[in-house]
C-alpha positions in Angstrom: 9.7 23.9 6.1 6.4 24.3 4.1 3.9 26.6 5.7 0.4 25.4 6.7 -2.0 26.6 4.1 -5.6 27.8 4.5 -7.0 24.4 3.4 -5.4 22.4 6.2 -8.3 22.8 8.7 -11.0 21.7 6.2 -8.8 18.8 5.2 -8.2 17.9 8.8 -12.0 18.0 9.4 -12.5 15.7 6.4 -9.9 13.3 7.6 -11.5 13.2 11.1 -14.9 12.5 9.6 -13.6 9.7 7.4 -11.7 8.0 10.2 -14.7 8.3 12.6 -16.9 6.6 9.9 -14.3 3.9 9.4 -14.0 3.3 13.2 -17.8 3.1 13.6 -18.0 0.8 10.6 -15.3 -1.3 12.2 -13.0 -1.0 9.2 -10.3 0.4 11.6 -9.7 0.0 15.3 -9.6 3.2 17.4 -5.8 3.3 17.5 -5.7 2.5 13.8 -8.0 5.4 13.1 -5.8 7.8 15.1 -2.7 6.6 13.3 -4.4 6.9 9.9 -5.6 10.4 10.8 -2.0 11.4 11.8 -0.5 9.9 8.6 -3.1 11.7 6.4 -2.5 15.0 8.0 1.3 14.5 7.8 1.1 13.6 4.1 -1.2 16.5 3.3 1.2 18.9 5.1 4.2 17.6 3.0 2.7 16.7 -0.3 -0.7 18.6 -0.3 -3.5 17.4 -2.4 -1.4 15.1 -4.6 -0.1 13.1 -1.7 -3.5 12.9 -0.1 -5.2 11.7 -3.3 -2.7 8.9 -3.5 -3.2 7.9 0.1 -7.0 8.0 -0.1 -6.9 5.9 -3.3 -4.9 3.3 -1.5 -7.1 3.3 1.6 -10.5 3.3 -0.2 -9.6 0.6 -2.7 -7.9 -1.5 0.1 -11.1 -1.3 2.2 -13.3 -2.3 -0.7 -11.1 -5.1 -1.7 -10.9 -6.5 1.8 -14.6 -6.4 2.1 -15.3 -8.0 -1.3 -16.0 -11.7 -1.5 -15.9 -12.5 2.2 -17.6 -15.8 1.8 -15.1 -17.1 -0.8 -12.2 -15.9 1.5 -13.6 -17.7 4.5 -11.2 -20.2 5.9 -8.2 -18.9 4.1 -5.0 -17.5 5.6 -5.7 -14.2 3.8 -8.5 -13.4 6.3 -6.1 -13.8 9.2 -3.5 -11.7 7.5 -5.8 -9.0 6.2 -8.8 -8.7 8.6 -11.4 -6.2 7.6 -10.9 -4.2 10.8 -7.3 -3.1 10.4 -5.2 -2.5 13.6 -2.6 0.2 14.1 0.3 -2.0 13.1 -1.3 -2.9 9.8 -1.9 0.8 9.1 1.8 1.6 9.9 3.0 -1.4 7.9 1.3 -0.2 4.7 1.4 3.6 5.3 4.4 4.1 7.5 6.8 4.5 4.7 4.6 7.3 3.2 4.7 9.0 6.6 8.5 8.7 6.8 8.8 10.2 3.3 6.4 13.0 4.3 8.7 13.8 7.2 11.7 13.8 4.7 9.8 16.3 2.5 9.2 18.6 5.5 12.9 18.5 6.5 14.3 18.6 3.0 11.8 20.4 0.7 14.4 20.9 -2.0 14.1 17.2 -2.9 10.3 17.1 -2.5 9.8 15.7 -6.1 12.0 12.7 -5.4 10.4 11.9 -2.0 7.0 12.2 -3.5 7.9 9.8 -6.3 9.1 7.3 -3.6 5.9 7.9 -1.6 3.7 7.2 -4.7 5.8 4.0 -5.3 5.4 2.8 -1.7 1.6 3.2 -1.9 1.5 1.6 -5.3 3.3 -1.5 -3.8 1.0 -1.5 -0.8 -2.2 -1.3 -3.1 -0.8 -3.8 -5.5 -0.1 -6.3 -2.7 -3.5 -5.8 -1.0 -5.6 -6.1 -4.2 -3.7 -9.0 -5.6 -4.1 -10.9 -2.3 -7.7 -10.0 -1.6 -9.1 -10.2 -5.1 -6.7 -13.0 -6.2 -8.1 -15.2 -3.5 -11.6 -14.5 -4.9 -11.0 -14.7 -8.7 -7.8 -16.8 -9.0 -8.2 -20.1 -10.6 -4.7 -21.7 -10.0 -2.4 -20.9 -7.1 1.4 -21.3 -7.0 4.3 -21.0 -4.7 6.3 -18.1 -5.9 9.7 -19.7 -5.4 9.2 -23.1 -7.0 5.9 -22.4 -9.1 4.4 -25.6 -7.7 0.6 -25.6 -7.0 -0.2 -24.6 -3.5 -3.2 -23.5 -1.3 -4.6 -20.1 -1.8 -4.2 -17.5 0.8 -0.9 -19.0 2.1 2.2 -16.8 2.5 4.1 -16.6 -0.8 1.3 -18.1 -2.9 0.3 -16.2 -6.1 -2.1 -16.5 -8.9 -2.0 -15.2 -12.5 -5.3 -13.3 -11.9 -4.1 -11.8 -8.6 -0.8 -10.7 -10.1 -2.5 -9.0 -13.0 -5.0 -7.2 -10.7 -2.0 -6.1 -8.6 -0.2 -4.8 -11.7 -3.3 -2.8 -12.7 -3.5 -1.3 -9.2 0.1 -0.2 -9.4 -0.5 1.2 -12.9 -3.5 3.2 -11.5 -1.3 4.7 -8.8 1.3 5.6 -11.4 -1.3 7.3 -13.6 -2.7 9.3 -10.5 0.9 10.3 -9.7 2.3 11.3 -13.1 -0.2 10.7 -15.8 1.2 9.4 -19.1 4.8 10.0 -18.2 8.0 8.3 -17.5 7.6 9.0 -13.8 4.2 7.1 -13.9 6.1 4.2 -15.3 8.6 4.2 -12.4 5.8 4.2 -9.9 4.0 1.3 -11.7 7.1 -0.8 -12.1 8.1 -0.2 -8.5 4.7 -1.1 -7.3 4.7 -4.4 -9.2 8.2 -5.3 -8.1 7.3 -4.5 -4.5 4.3 -6.8 -4.7 6.4 -9.6 -6.1 9.0 -8.9 -3.3 6.2 -9.2 -0.7 5.4 -12.7 -2.0 9.1 -13.7 -2.0 9.5 -12.5 1.5 6.3 -14.3 2.5 7.4 -17.6 1.0 11.0 -17.4 2.3 10.6 -15.8 5.7 7.0 -15.3 6.9 5.9 -18.9 6.2 8.8 -20.1 8.3 7.7 -17.6 11.0 11.0 -15.7 10.9 9.1 -12.4 10.4 5.5 -11.3 10.6 3.1 -10.0 7.9 3.4 -6.4 9.0 7.2 -6.6 8.6 6.8 -8.0 5.1 4.3 -5.3 4.2 6.6 -2.6 5.4 9.6 -4.1 3.6 7.5 -4.3 0.5 6.8 -0.5 0.5 10.4 0.2 1.4 11.7 -1.9 -1.5 9.3 -0.2 -4.0 10.4 3.3 -2.8 14.0 2.3 -3.4 13.3 0.9 -6.8 11.6 4.2 -7.8 14.6 6.1 -6.4 17.0 4.0 -8.5 14.8 4.5 -11.6 14.9 8.3 -11.1 18.6 8.5 -10.4 19.9 6.1 -13.0 17.4 6.1 -15.8 16.4 9.7 -16.1 
């Protein structure tokens, strides 16, 4: 099991400061802040600075995207599904997979690189989904049901826009670059993030809209799917 390095305490203090700020700014509930702190510490212990940078990138960009264009989002289902003050279940739905993969690294450090790739892919999918939903609602011009491509109302489950999809793809690509630079591994992360985002919309249209599952379940399955896509890419295409 990896030992705790000398930087853990300063990192922990930084995480506490960030979470306290977010709770005071009502970006996170108290329980969500505690959960995010625990996830951040766990990811750092397992994946060090690389994992923490990926997690912070997702968190910061998601918070900014959720706060952006609130007036234009008013009255859409996106506000109900992605409120600015995230609760503990929303934190776990988006970041829980990275936490599980961090545990896998601590238990099985010999395969750290594989688990970290999957972690990056899961966060790429979470960021792609959040930004395509939040910013697509603001900047999208036409909105379509992902299963039949008929025009639909923005913000509803399974509804996508070209603009939002492109924003989500850029977000996934950014996470890929942060993880692997200009490499094949970066491509795996980006592609997995894009496919995870699309899977989120498919699940939303097929199951969430019919109230078979909730948004948090959809988000978690989105990150799980992306992690598995990255795993398959690493195992079968490398």
